[in-house]
Backbone of each chain as ProteinMPNN parsed JSONL, in Angstrom:
{"seq_chain_A": "MSFSIAAEPIDLSSLSMAMEDPACGAAVWFEGRVRNHNEGRAVLRLEYEVYTPIAISEGLRIIEEARQRWAVRRAVAVHREGLLALGEVAVVVGVASAHRDEAFQAARYLIDEAKARLPIWKREHYVDGEATWVNCQRCGHARGG", "coords_chain_A": {"N_chain_A": [[57.904, 11.158, -30.642], [55.148, 11.31, -32.641], [52.435, 12.48, -34.667], [50.699, 12.324, -37.648], [49.085, 13.389, -40.737], [48.622, 11.935, -43.873], [48.739, 12.486, -47.341], [49.678, 10.906, -49.277], [50.814, 7.494, -50.051], [51.87, 5.711, -47.113], [55.133, 5.742, -45.882], [56.627, 3.141, -44.656], [59.218, 2.382, -43.959], [60.629, 4.708, -43.336], [59.221, 5.52, -41.127], [59.873, 3.49, -39.412], [62.527, 4.035, -38.834], [62.272, 6.187, -37.131], [61.579, 4.962, -34.862], [63.722, 3.737, -33.778], [65.661, 2.809, -31.02], [67.953, 2.121, -28.632], [67.273, 1.396, -26.065], [64.954, 0.072, -26.212], [63.36, -2.965, -26.197], [61.216, -3.933, -27.458], [59.021, -3.529, -30.196], [55.969, -2.618, -31.497], [53.806, -2.812, -34.22], [50.919, -1.583, -35.821], [48.872, -1.958, -38.604], [46.221, -0.533, -40.304], [44.211, -1.603, -42.879], [42.683, -1.177, -46.132], [39.746, -2.858, -46.588], [38.028, -5.361, -48.523], [35.332, -5.662, -48.086], [32.38, -4.795, -46.223], [30.038, -5.166, -43.707], [28.57, -7.0, -45.235], [28.636, -5.934, -47.782], [30.228, -5.461, -50.928], [33.192, -3.769, -51.171], [34.694, -1.186, -53.054], [36.529, 0.938, -52.979], [37.94, 3.307, -50.613], [37.284, 6.47, -49.096], [38.805, 8.967, -47.317], [38.069, 11.641, -45.228], [39.55, 14.303, -43.54], [39.76, 16.436, -40.753], [42.291, 18.285, -40.346], [43.614, 20.141, -38.41], [42.456, 19.571, -35.833], [42.611, 16.811, -35.803], [45.356, 16.409, -35.616], [46.022, 17.74, -33.159], [44.442, 16.336, -31.325], [45.319, 13.744, -31.829], [47.981, 13.9, -30.929], [47.422, 14.335, -28.268], [46.303, 11.884, -27.526], [48.525, 10.213, -27.816], [50.121, 11.282, -25.795], [48.562, 10.613, -23.569], [48.859, 7.826, -23.64], [51.569, 7.641, -23.095], [51.584, 8.465, -20.472], [50.31, 6.385, -19.229], [51.662, 4.019, -19.829], [55.042, 2.709, -20.069], [56.145, 4.041, -22.468], [58.534, 4.579, -24.968], [58.931, 5.369, -27.607], [56.669, 6.587, -30.016], [54.567, 6.55, -32.822], [52.256, 7.708, -35.213], [50.284, 7.585, -38.131], [47.817, 8.755, -40.339], [45.953, 8.224, -43.282], [44.591, 10.415, -45.85], [42.039, 11.18, -48.301], [41.439, 9.381, -51.436], [41.573, 5.85, -51.277], [42.808, 2.722, -52.395], [41.797, -0.782, -52.455], [43.432, -2.758, -50.015], [45.374, -0.866, -49.474], [47.328, 0.866, -46.994], [45.696, 2.42, -44.431], [46.01, 3.482, -41.922], [48.648, 3.75, -39.564], [50.134, 2.629, -36.601], [52.726, 2.831, -34.336], [54.645, 1.59, -31.656], [57.287, 1.725, -29.355], [59.025, 0.188, -26.702], [60.596, -0.729, -23.55], [59.854, -3.333, -22.856], [57.623, -5.958, -24.072], [54.916, -6.028, -23.187], [53.927, -3.418, -22.475], [54.219, -2.168, -24.917], [52.425, -3.522, -26.627], [49.988, -2.976, -25.287], [49.882, -0.164, -25.294], [49.887, 0.358, -28.036], [47.461, -0.749, -28.789], [45.746, 0.911, -27.374], [46.277, 3.374, -28.639], [45.342, 2.988, -31.325], [42.652, 2.349, -30.892], [41.631, 4.626, -29.548], [42.207, 6.564, -31.443], [40.51, 5.841, -33.545], [38.062, 6.334, -32.333], [38.037, 9.015, -31.606], [39.298, 10.901, -33.336], [38.75, 13.542, -35.719], [37.917, 12.202, -38.336], [36.588, 10.898, -41.276], [35.021, 8.237, -43.004], [34.256, 7.228, -46.205], [32.59, 4.787, -47.873], [32.934, 3.325, -50.989], [31.017, 1.368, -53.007], [30.959, -1.743, -54.877], [28.65, -1.869, -56.337], [28.205, 0.724, -57.095], [27.123, 2.573, -55.333], [27.7, 4.855, -52.552], [28.539, 5.438, -49.163], [28.697, 7.29, -46.077], [30.426, 6.009, -43.354], [29.183, 4.919, -40.169], [27.314, 6.913, -39.764], [24.272, 7.163, -38.7], [21.755, 8.345, -39.378], [22.3, 9.759, -41.604], [22.263, 8.534, -43.983], [20.118, 8.759, -45.745], [20.293, 11.089, -47.091], [21.917, 11.225, -49.316], [23.029, 10.177, -52.596], [25.072, 8.111, -54.744]], "CA_chain_A": [[56.456, 11.049, -30.615], [54.598, 12.132, -33.717], [51.182, 12.101, -35.288], [50.569, 13.11, -38.876], [48.107, 13.018, -41.753], [49.371, 11.771, -45.125], [47.951, 12.446, -48.572], [50.318, 9.912, -50.144], [51.064, 6.228, -49.335], [52.718, 5.844, -45.923], [56.456, 5.121, -46.033], [56.841, 2.423, -43.398], [60.632, 2.274, -43.59], [61.065, 5.938, -42.662], [58.61, 5.493, -39.798], [60.624, 2.524, -38.621], [63.742, 4.698, -38.358], [61.91, 7.067, -36.008], [61.296, 4.108, -33.701], [64.961, 3.111, -33.303], [66.016, 3.227, -29.67], [68.644, 0.957, -28.049], [66.677, 1.022, -24.776], [63.677, -0.601, -26.481], [63.442, -4.359, -26.598], [59.967, -4.298, -28.132], [58.349, -2.567, -31.077], [54.706, -3.167, -32.006], [53.225, -2.04, -35.323], [49.588, -1.943, -36.302], [48.46, -1.366, -39.873], [44.834, -0.693, -40.714], [44.202, -1.647, -44.346], [41.375, -1.081, -46.791], [39.178, -4.202, -46.741], [37.16, -5.423, -49.708], [33.92, -5.867, -47.741], [31.924, -4.29, -44.921], [28.635, -5.44, -43.43], [27.951, -7.746, -46.316], [28.692, -5.267, -49.081], [31.541, -5.483, -51.574], [33.76, -2.422, -51.198], [35.599, -0.954, -54.176], [37.596, 1.802, -52.467], [37.545, 4.153, -49.493], [37.642, 7.879, -49.16], [38.912, 9.522, -45.966], [38.095, 13.088, -45.05], [40.205, 14.583, -42.26], [39.925, 17.834, -40.355], [43.67, 18.124, -39.881], [44.063, 20.82, -37.179], [42.036, 18.877, -34.604], [43.141, 15.443, -35.859], [46.74, 16.451, -35.108], [46.085, 18.09, -31.733], [43.845, 15.237, -30.566], [46.225, 12.6, -31.993], [49.115, 14.091, -30.007], [46.9, 14.172, -26.901], [46.153, 10.442, -27.306], [49.879, 9.681, -27.604], [50.552, 11.715, -24.464], [47.835, 9.782, -22.601], [49.502, 6.499, -23.635], [52.878, 7.796, -22.416], [51.377, 8.57, -19.033], [49.815, 5.114, -18.69], [52.636, 2.944, -20.03], [56.417, 3.183, -20.234], [56.379, 4.139, -23.915], [59.693, 5.428, -25.291], [58.728, 5.916, -28.961], [55.326, 6.342, -30.56], [54.336, 7.261, -34.076], [50.988, 7.333, -35.846], [49.998, 8.304, -39.379], [46.535, 8.385, -40.95], [45.819, 8.718, -44.656], [43.373, 11.103, -46.29], [41.799, 11.064, -49.737], [40.963, 8.102, -51.968], [42.472, 4.714, -51.087], [42.408, 1.486, -53.07], [41.801, -1.985, -51.618], [44.749, -3.223, -49.585], [46.257, 0.223, -49.049], [47.412, 1.104, -45.559], [44.961, 3.644, -44.094], [46.522, 4.02, -40.656], [49.751, 3.011, -38.944], [50.5, 2.995, -35.231], [53.925, 2.113, -33.888], [55.055, 1.897, -30.28], [58.473, 1.0, -28.888], [59.202, 0.282, -25.254], [61.609, -1.67, -23.064], [59.313, -4.696, -22.87], [56.528, -6.089, -25.036], [53.573, -5.811, -22.649], [53.491, -2.027, -22.585], [54.134, -1.796, -26.329], [51.15, -4.047, -27.131], [48.854, -2.271, -24.684], [49.854, 1.221, -25.747], [49.513, 0.371, -29.457], [46.021, -1.009, -28.827], [45.102, 2.143, -26.906], [46.411, 4.421, -29.66], [44.463, 2.775, -32.491], [41.249, 2.411, -30.458], [41.268, 6.016, -29.271], [42.257, 7.307, -32.706], [39.283, 5.547, -34.293], [36.891, 6.864, -31.635], [38.093, 10.439, -31.249], [39.833, 11.86, -34.316], [37.784, 13.979, -36.739], [38.216, 11.543, -39.609], [35.372, 10.245, -41.762], [35.29, 7.235, -44.035], [33.166, 7.001, -47.143], [32.808, 3.547, -48.605], [32.408, 3.243, -52.354], [30.733, -0.047, -53.21], [31.061, -2.28, -56.232], [27.392, -1.595, -57.05], [28.147, 2.127, -57.501], [26.714, 3.454, -54.233], [28.721, 5.26, -51.588], [27.94, 5.979, -47.935], [29.579, 7.624, -44.951], [30.34, 4.978, -42.32], [28.855, 5.307, -38.784], [26.349, 7.995, -39.667], [23.025, 6.395, -38.74], [20.608, 9.007, -39.995], [22.744, 10.576, -42.733], [22.25, 7.731, -45.196], [19.018, 9.086, -46.645], [20.489, 12.389, -47.722], [22.78, 11.254, -50.489], [23.231, 9.038, -53.466], [26.462, 7.746, -55.013]], "C_chain_A": [[55.902, 11.894, -31.757], [53.276, 11.57, -34.206], [51.036, 12.955, -36.538], [49.492, 12.543, -39.79], [48.848, 12.993, -43.09], [48.421, 11.709, -46.315], [48.475, 11.377, -49.528], [50.543, 8.623, -49.345], [52.108, 6.393, -48.221], [54.021, 5.07, -46.137], [56.844, 4.455, -44.709], [58.309, 2.382, -42.986], [61.124, 3.542, -42.896], [60.444, 6.042, -41.274], [59.408, 4.59, -38.866], [61.895, 3.15, -38.052], [63.451, 5.578, -37.145], [61.678, 6.277, -34.724], [62.567, 3.483, -33.134], [65.371, 3.699, -31.953], [66.671, 2.019, -28.989], [68.081, 0.534, -26.692], [65.389, 0.229, -24.952], [63.907, -2.031, -26.954], [62.207, -4.811, -27.348], [59.491, -3.168, -29.027], [57.125, -3.252, -31.642], [54.179, -2.233, -33.081], [51.82, -2.521, -35.585], [49.348, -1.214, -37.611], [46.979, -1.597, -40.067], [44.783, -0.595, -42.233], [42.784, -1.593, -44.9], [40.9, -2.486, -47.153], [38.158, -4.206, -47.877], [35.689, -5.672, -49.38], [33.624, -5.197, -46.405], [30.433, -4.523, -44.803], [27.92, -6.031, -44.642], [28.007, -7.1, -47.686], [30.117, -5.277, -49.612], [32.039, -4.053, -51.762], [34.78, -2.311, -52.322], [36.792, -0.104, -53.754], [37.037, 2.644, -51.329], [38.014, 5.576, -49.728], [37.674, 8.393, -47.723], [38.922, 11.035, -46.032], [38.641, 13.359, -43.647], [40.113, 16.076, -41.98], [41.261, 17.912, -39.604], [44.014, 18.867, -38.586], [43.688, 20.068, -35.905], [42.496, 17.42, -34.623], [44.548, 15.415, -35.269], [46.754, 16.731, -33.603], [45.524, 16.958, -30.877], [44.723, 13.98, -30.658], [47.415, 12.699, -31.047], [48.664, 13.926, -28.555], [46.764, 12.687, -26.564], [47.518, 9.793, -27.05], [50.379, 10.049, -26.209], [49.846, 10.906, -23.372], [48.478, 8.397, -22.494], [50.842, 6.557, -22.901], [52.702, 7.864, -20.905], [50.94, 7.24, -18.419], [50.84, 3.993, -18.777], [54.018, 3.539, -20.271], [56.798, 3.173, -21.72], [57.593, 5.034, -24.17], [59.564, 6.061, -26.675], [57.297, 5.618, -29.38], [55.158, 7.172, -31.823], [53.006, 6.785, -34.654], [50.777, 8.207, -37.079], [48.657, 7.819, -39.903], [46.469, 9.0, -42.338], [44.574, 9.577, -44.824], [43.243, 10.956, -47.802], [41.341, 9.67, -50.13], [42.003, 7.009, -51.778], [41.907, 3.488, -51.788], [42.421, 0.331, -52.081], [43.227, -2.372, -51.268], [45.688, -2.123, -49.136], [46.214, 0.398, -47.539], [46.769, 2.452, -45.245], [45.503, 4.299, -42.834], [47.642, 3.117, -40.15], [49.961, 3.554, -37.54], [51.719, 2.174, -34.866], [54.307, 2.561, -32.489], [56.287, 1.072, -29.949], [58.65, 1.253, -27.396], [60.227, -0.762, -24.824], [61.13, -3.11, -23.197], [58.013, -4.747, -23.665], [55.145, -5.746, -24.479], [53.087, -4.377, -22.861], [53.378, -1.587, -24.043], [52.808, -2.274, -26.934], [49.972, -3.228, -26.592], [48.742, -0.833, -25.187], [49.432, 1.305, -27.214], [48.006, 0.156, -29.598], [45.246, 0.243, -28.407], [45.131, 3.208, -28.007], [45.433, 4.204, -30.82], [42.999, 2.866, -32.072], [40.801, 3.855, -30.224], [41.26, 6.848, -30.554], [40.968, 7.098, -33.495], [38.071, 6.227, -33.658], [36.873, 8.386, -31.557], [38.528, 11.384, -32.356], [38.768, 12.264, -35.331], [38.195, 13.493, -38.131], [36.966, 10.771, -40.007], [35.71, 9.379, -42.965], [34.061, 7.083, -44.905], [33.488, 5.763, -47.951], [32.155, 3.641, -49.973], [32.243, 1.763, -52.667], [30.828, -0.428, -54.679], [29.8, -1.949, -57.035], [27.204, -0.112, -57.396], [27.705, 3.092, -56.413], [27.908, 3.839, -53.378], [28.027, 5.796, -50.353], [29.029, 6.32, -46.931], [29.358, 6.597, -43.856], [30.022, 5.616, -40.971], [27.794, 6.387, -38.657], [24.957, 7.404, -39.85], [21.923, 7.068, -39.562], [20.99, 9.806, -41.229], [22.534, 9.854, -44.055], [21.2, 8.13, -46.21], [19.341, 10.281, -47.536], [21.214, 12.325, -49.061], [22.612, 10.013, -51.362], [24.717, 8.879, -53.686], [27.375, 8.911, -55.041]], "O_chain_A": [[56.175, 13.093, -31.818], [53.031, 10.364, -34.167], [51.228, 14.171, -36.492], [49.052, 11.402, -39.647], [49.607, 13.91, -43.404], [47.43, 10.979, -46.299], [47.789, 10.992, -50.475], [50.474, 8.635, -48.116], [53.092, 7.118, -48.373], [54.01, 3.9, -46.522], [57.317, 5.107, -43.778], [58.616, 2.351, -41.794], [61.939, 3.471, -41.976], [61.056, 6.582, -40.352], [59.59, 4.892, -37.687], [62.297, 2.842, -36.931], [64.28, 5.699, -36.243], [61.593, 6.849, -33.637], [62.513, 2.778, -32.126], [65.42, 4.916, -31.773], [66.013, 0.998, -28.789], [68.374, -0.563, -26.216], [64.797, -0.233, -23.976], [64.56, -2.273, -27.97], [62.148, -5.945, -27.825], [59.552, -1.996, -28.656], [57.223, -4.344, -32.202], [54.11, -1.019, -32.886], [51.554, -3.722, -35.574], [49.586, -0.011, -37.721], [46.518, -2.736, -40.002], [45.257, 0.383, -42.811], [41.817, -1.924, -44.214], [41.551, -3.205, -47.911], [37.513, -3.196, -48.157], [34.881, -5.871, -50.287], [34.509, -5.051, -45.563], [29.657, -4.133, -45.676], [26.823, -5.613, -45.013], [27.484, -7.653, -48.653], [31.081, -5.123, -48.861], [31.396, -3.237, -52.422], [35.611, -3.196, -52.525], [37.93, -0.391, -54.127], [35.827, 2.693, -51.106], [38.982, 5.842, -50.441], [36.69, 8.27, -46.994], [39.683, 11.635, -46.791], [38.233, 12.712, -42.682], [40.359, 16.892, -42.868], [41.342, 17.644, -38.405], [44.658, 18.275, -37.72], [44.508, 19.942, -34.996], [42.746, 16.846, -33.563], [44.892, 14.506, -34.513], [47.431, 16.028, -32.853], [46.072, 16.654, -29.818], [44.854, 13.241, -29.682], [47.813, 11.708, -30.434], [49.421, 13.44, -27.715], [47.073, 12.273, -25.446], [47.652, 8.933, -26.18], [50.987, 9.226, -25.524], [50.461, 10.554, -22.365], [48.626, 7.858, -21.397], [51.201, 5.63, -22.175], [53.549, 7.389, -20.148], [51.17, 6.993, -17.235], [50.889, 3.12, -17.91], [54.153, 4.71, -20.626], [57.654, 2.403, -22.157], [57.662, 6.14, -23.634], [60.04, 7.176, -26.889], [56.779, 4.53, -29.129], [55.553, 8.336, -31.882], [52.677, 5.601, -34.587], [51.056, 9.406, -37.066], [48.386, 6.619, -39.913], [46.874, 10.144, -42.547], [43.626, 9.482, -44.044], [44.213, 10.648, -48.494], [40.914, 8.878, -49.29], [43.18, 7.209, -52.08], [40.7, 3.246, -51.78], [42.987, 0.447, -50.994], [44.121, -2.323, -52.113], [46.696, -2.401, -48.486], [45.205, 0.118, -46.892], [47.224, 3.493, -45.72], [45.462, 5.522, -42.692], [47.592, 1.895, -40.287], [49.965, 4.764, -37.315], [51.741, 0.959, -35.064], [54.294, 3.751, -32.175], [56.334, -0.128, -30.222], [58.453, 2.362, -26.9], [60.671, -1.579, -25.632], [61.888, -3.995, -23.595], [57.379, -3.72, -23.905], [54.295, -5.234, -25.206], [51.985, -4.149, -23.358], [52.549, -0.74, -24.378], [52.148, -1.532, -27.661], [49.078, -2.837, -27.343], [47.647, -0.347, -25.469], [48.702, 2.219, -27.597], [47.354, 0.797, -30.423], [44.227, 0.587, -29.005], [44.122, 3.863, -28.27], [44.767, 5.147, -31.247], [42.181, 3.406, -32.818], [39.719, 4.253, -30.655], [40.415, 7.725, -30.729], [40.402, 8.044, -34.044], [37.155, 6.65, -34.364], [35.802, 8.985, -31.453], [38.166, 12.56, -32.329], [37.971, 11.429, -35.759], [38.726, 14.234, -38.959], [36.362, 10.079, -39.188], [36.541, 9.72, -43.806], [32.961, 6.839, -44.41], [34.516, 5.689, -48.624], [30.98, 3.99, -50.098], [33.203, 0.996, -52.602], [30.785, 0.41, -55.579], [29.86, -1.77, -58.251], [26.163, 0.269, -57.93], [27.888, 4.302, -56.548], [28.979, 3.238, -53.464], [27.041, 6.525, -50.46], [30.113, 5.738, -46.926], [28.218, 6.341, -43.469], [30.511, 6.7, -40.653], [27.413, 6.743, -37.542], [24.506, 7.171, -40.971], [21.244, 6.412, -40.352], [20.142, 10.454, -41.843], [22.611, 10.464, -45.121], [21.359, 7.875, -47.403], [18.742, 10.463, -48.596], [21.137, 13.263, -49.854], [22.129, 8.968, -50.926], [25.531, 9.423, -52.939], [28.576, 8.749, -55.258]]}, "seq_chain_B": "MKTVCIRYFAAFRDAAGVSEETVNSNATTLSALFRERAGAHTALHEETAAKVALNDVLADWSDTFENGDEVLFFPPVAGG", "coords_chain_B": {"N_chain_B": [[21.498, 38.642, -30.662], [23.784, 36.744, -32.468], [26.543, 36.521, -34.741], [27.869, 33.875, -36.5], [30.36, 31.751, -38.019], [29.783, 28.761, -39.624], [30.966, 25.502, -40.136], [30.557, 22.536, -42.014], [31.066, 19.01, -42.04], [31.893, 16.078, -43.941], [29.289, 13.736, -43.843], [27.509, 15.569, -42.742], [27.992, 17.843, -44.239], [27.087, 17.014, -46.739], [24.406, 16.682, -46.082], [23.625, 19.249, -45.285], [24.12, 20.615, -47.567], [25.882, 22.619, -48.009], [29.302, 23.633, -47.448], [30.153, 25.55, -45.735], [28.782, 28.298, -43.889], [27.682, 31.585, -43.025], [25.882, 32.669, -40.314], [23.172, 34.306, -38.582], [22.262, 34.062, -35.254], [20.015, 33.268, -32.577], [20.475, 31.398, -30.742], [21.781, 29.988, -27.698], [23.385, 27.876, -26.781], [25.673, 25.424, -28.263], [24.346, 23.111, -29.037], [21.762, 24.044, -29.368], [22.2, 25.778, -31.456], [22.848, 23.936, -33.464], [20.381, 22.628, -33.745], [18.863, 24.724, -34.687], [20.037, 25.08, -37.22], [19.44, 22.607, -38.312], [16.792, 22.928, -38.628], [16.758, 24.706, -40.704], [18.075, 23.349, -42.731], [16.706, 20.706, -44.089], [17.551, 18.056, -44.423], [19.45, 17.691, -42.563], [20.232, 16.071, -39.634], [20.173, 15.487, -36.074], [22.774, 13.601, -34.529], [23.659, 11.014, -32.36], [26.365, 10.486, -31.787], [27.681, 12.658, -32.735], [30.069, 15.364, -32.914], [31.333, 18.545, -31.746], [33.141, 21.512, -32.47], [34.829, 24.467, -31.417], [36.27, 27.246, -32.668], [38.532, 25.715, -33.539], [38.941, 23.973, -31.377], [37.909, 21.091, -29.641], [34.623, 20.945, -28.323], [31.902, 21.071, -25.894], [28.487, 20.124, -26.38], [26.811, 21.589, -24.794], [28.115, 23.93, -24.433], [28.483, 27.522, -24.62], [28.57, 30.128, -27.15], [30.314, 32.791, -28.871], [29.851, 35.98, -30.475], [31.165, 36.06, -33.733], [32.574, 33.696, -33.543], [33.959, 30.584, -34.83], [32.31, 27.727, -35.733], [32.427, 24.219, -35.76], [30.822, 21.499, -37.125], [30.813, 18.142, -36.544], [30.064, 15.069, -37.934], [29.375, 11.634, -36.768], [32.472, 10.062, -36.154], [34.83, 8.098, -38.122], [37.443, 6.943, -38.336], [40.457, 5.061, -39.196]], "CA_chain_B": [[21.791, 37.996, -31.963], [25.215, 36.578, -32.726], [26.913, 36.067, -36.08], [28.925, 32.858, -36.436], [30.657, 30.979, -39.23], [29.603, 27.334, -39.356], [31.509, 24.593, -41.154], [29.993, 21.19, -41.956], [32.009, 18.027, -42.557], [31.48, 14.735, -44.374], [27.853, 13.537, -44.055], [26.789, 16.801, -42.397], [28.12, 18.755, -45.384], [26.153, 16.51, -47.754], [23.022, 16.916, -45.63], [23.359, 20.692, -45.269], [24.225, 21.118, -48.938], [26.936, 23.651, -48.045], [30.431, 23.29, -46.585], [30.167, 26.538, -44.661], [27.828, 29.399, -44.017], [27.677, 32.542, -41.925], [24.476, 32.811, -39.92], [22.803, 35.053, -37.38], [21.567, 33.101, -34.403], [19.582, 33.62, -31.222], [20.775, 30.259, -29.873], [22.814, 30.245, -26.689], [24.325, 26.754, -26.739], [26.017, 24.833, -29.55], [23.305, 22.167, -29.437], [20.631, 24.838, -29.874], [22.614, 26.275, -32.775], [22.705, 22.832, -34.417], [18.947, 22.403, -34.006], [18.443, 25.833, -35.541], [20.496, 24.809, -38.593], [18.691, 21.439, -38.778], [15.51, 23.461, -39.061], [16.96, 25.384, -41.986], [18.483, 22.324, -43.716], [15.816, 19.629, -43.643], [18.215, 16.745, -44.438], [20.427, 17.667, -41.469], [19.634, 15.498, -38.427], [21.063, 15.267, -34.93], [23.35, 12.256, -34.423], [24.104, 10.902, -30.964], [27.823, 10.483, -31.66], [28.263, 13.836, -33.395], [30.916, 16.214, -32.074], [31.335, 19.948, -32.133], [34.367, 22.222, -32.102], [34.698, 25.912, -31.397], [37.577, 27.862, -32.941], [39.543, 24.651, -33.648], [39.101, 23.187, -30.152], [36.704, 20.301, -29.37], [33.79, 21.605, -27.312], [30.721, 20.321, -25.477], [27.263, 20.637, -27.002], [26.17, 22.534, -23.872], [28.905, 25.166, -24.37], [27.961, 28.707, -25.292], [29.486, 30.65, -28.169], [30.348, 34.251, -28.923], [29.795, 36.621, -31.781], [32.421, 35.943, -34.473], [33.185, 32.368, -33.401], [33.824, 29.598, -35.899], [31.752, 26.489, -35.178], [32.615, 23.072, -36.648], [29.925, 20.387, -36.823], [31.419, 16.873, -36.968], [29.215, 13.874, -37.812], [30.102, 10.545, -36.101], [33.763, 9.834, -36.813], [35.056, 6.719, -38.572], [38.817, 6.782, -38.802], [41.047, 3.724, -39.119]], "C_chain_B": [[23.295, 37.942, -32.192], [25.425, 36.092, -34.163], [28.067, 35.086, -35.952], [29.128, 32.23, -37.803], [30.571, 29.504, -38.855], [30.207, 26.538, -40.499], [30.965, 23.186, -40.918], [30.976, 20.218, -42.608], [31.298, 16.736, -42.967], [29.956, 14.664, -44.561], [27.044, 14.78, -43.701], [26.862, 17.805, -43.55], [27.15, 18.322, -46.494], [24.716, 16.854, -47.379], [22.677, 18.401, -45.673], [23.376, 21.278, -46.681], [25.228, 22.252, -49.084], [28.085, 23.186, -47.148], [30.594, 24.316, -45.468], [29.166, 27.633, -44.938], [27.988, 30.325, -42.813], [26.226, 32.834, -41.591], [24.341, 33.733, -38.707], [21.95, 34.134, -36.525], [21.172, 33.714, -33.074], [19.891, 32.498, -30.243], [21.832, 30.646, -28.845], [23.84, 29.12, -26.668], [24.598, 26.224, -28.147], [24.961, 23.827, -29.994], [22.081, 22.91, -29.978], [20.951, 25.401, -31.255], [22.453, 25.175, -33.826], [21.231, 22.618, -34.767], [18.375, 23.509, -34.904], [18.797, 25.567, -37.006], [19.767, 23.598, -39.172], [17.298, 21.867, -39.23], [15.617, 24.121, -40.426], [17.331, 24.404, -43.1], [17.75, 21.036, -43.355], [16.482, 18.255, -43.642], [19.219, 16.6, -43.295], [19.741, 17.197, -40.183], [20.66, 15.422, -37.317], [21.517, 13.814, -34.924], [23.93, 12.131, -33.023], [25.62, 11.005, -30.826], [28.476, 11.69, -32.338], [29.081, 14.652, -32.39], [30.871, 17.637, -32.601], [32.647, 20.571, -31.679], [34.127, 23.716, -32.252], [36.092, 26.493, -31.585], [38.717, 26.849, -32.852], [39.851, 23.918, -32.352], [37.803, 22.409, -29.927], [35.942, 20.91, -28.205], [32.674, 20.656, -26.89], [29.49, 20.955, -26.118], [26.564, 21.672, -26.116], [26.94, 23.85, -23.768], [28.186, 26.315, -25.08], [28.977, 29.186, -26.325], [29.325, 32.165, -28.242], [30.202, 34.741, -30.355], [31.166, 36.483, -32.462], [33.112, 34.599, -34.349], [33.048, 31.557, -34.684], [33.42, 28.271, -35.261], [31.902, 25.376, -36.203], [31.667, 21.963, -36.213], [30.492, 19.102, -37.426], [30.396, 15.748, -36.857], [30.017, 12.761, -37.128], [31.372, 10.177, -36.87], [33.925, 8.361, -37.173], [36.455, 6.588, -39.149], [39.255, 5.329, -38.722], [40.578, 2.804, -40.203]], "O_chain_B": [[23.987, 38.958, -32.12], [24.606, 35.36, -34.719], [29.108, 35.404, -35.377], [28.217, 32.177, -38.629], [31.2, 29.054, -37.898], [29.996, 26.847, -41.672], [30.916, 22.704, -39.787], [31.633, 20.55, -43.594], [30.26, 16.365, -42.419], [29.391, 15.433, -45.338], [25.997, 15.021, -44.302], [25.902, 18.533, -43.803], [26.482, 19.154, -47.107], [23.915, 17.259, -48.222], [21.566, 18.772, -46.052], [22.738, 22.294, -46.956], [25.4, 22.788, -50.179], [27.868, 22.434, -46.198], [31.105, 24.002, -44.393], [28.759, 27.859, -46.078], [28.38, 29.896, -41.728], [25.437, 33.199, -42.461], [25.275, 33.906, -37.923], [21.02, 33.5, -37.023], [21.879, 34.554, -32.516], [19.61, 32.619, -29.051], [22.667, 31.517, -29.09], [25.038, 29.378, -26.549], [23.869, 26.522, -29.093], [24.7, 23.694, -31.19], [21.445, 22.46, -30.931], [20.076, 25.488, -32.117], [21.986, 25.432, -34.936], [20.878, 22.448, -35.934], [17.524, 23.261, -35.758], [17.99, 25.789, -37.908], [19.5, 23.55, -40.373], [16.701, 21.243, -40.107], [14.669, 24.095, -41.211], [16.959, 24.594, -44.258], [18.137, 20.349, -42.409], [16.026, 17.363, -42.927], [19.772, 15.522, -43.081], [18.8, 17.828, -39.702], [21.86, 15.309, -37.569], [20.754, 12.911, -35.266], [24.616, 13.038, -32.55], [26.109, 11.559, -29.841], [29.697, 11.728, -32.494], [28.821, 14.632, -31.187], [30.441, 17.901, -33.724], [33.195, 20.207, -30.639], [33.342, 24.165, -33.087], [36.985, 26.266, -30.769], [39.727, 27.082, -32.188], [40.91, 23.302, -32.231], [36.717, 22.983, -30.01], [36.539, 21.338, -27.217], [32.519, 19.574, -27.456], [29.453, 22.16, -26.366], [25.823, 22.523, -26.608], [26.489, 24.782, -23.102], [27.398, 26.109, -26.003], [30.109, 28.704, -26.363], [28.35, 32.736, -27.753], [30.408, 33.995, -31.312], [32.199, 36.754, -31.849], [34.14, 34.377, -34.99], [32.163, 31.795, -35.506], [34.098, 27.762, -34.369], [31.553, 25.548, -37.371], [31.703, 21.533, -35.061], [30.634, 18.979, -38.643], [29.9, 15.496, -35.758], [31.221, 12.919, -36.923], [31.342, 10.004, -38.088], [33.257, 7.491, -36.614], [36.634, 6.179, -40.296], [38.515, 4.472, -38.24], [40.997, 1.648, -40.256]]}, "name": "protein", "num_of_chains": 2, "seq": "MSFSIAAEPIDLSSLSMAMEDPACGAAVWFEGRVRNHNEGRAVLRLEYEVYTPIAISEGLRIIEEARQRWAVRRAVAVHREGLLALGEVAVVVGVASAHRDEAFQAARYLIDEAKARLPIWKREHYVDGEATWVNCQRCGHARGGMKTVCIRYFAAFRDAAGVSEETVNSNATTLSALFRERAGAHTALHEETAAKVALNDVLADWSDTFENGDEVLFFPPVAGG"}
């Protein structure tokens, strides 16, 4: 079980090795990637800011919650920080279990809770030169590009 | 009067214009402390989904704080 923050591109093959377990008949992977548009605006790149101490402690807590709800045998999650280009993998969640149902459900739980709870912020840089922090309703007025 | 170190992240840092500051406060709760700082930094606004942490542990806005604590103000998160 591991949760980490990565400043460099995520190495999926090494993560895959951490998921090997002969008792697991199912492994589910989710990759969140940088998309070229959001809410009608053309996105050029993303910037992630992470407060690592709490991201790690809360990330491990989310994994533990998933283990208590489903028969998860292996779980791994990695989130990027810094500037990311279009198409880059921003977050990976992997879950291995004996059967597929619990792997799918636990993987869905991990990514949903991670997005809602971890102290990670996304700044979208648009093709038109502007940049804004996502999800911050009243913060948009304070800054320019 | 308590002295605390406050750290601002992402949009809150942009709005406050500083990443951290040490302040003297008469506030008792973390929400009152935030409102105090919003009064000092006019671009800093309360956000319904904002979170707060005390000494590297997530806290409730109604929690109290002590002299010498480190307070982290988190704007609405957007990971993934």
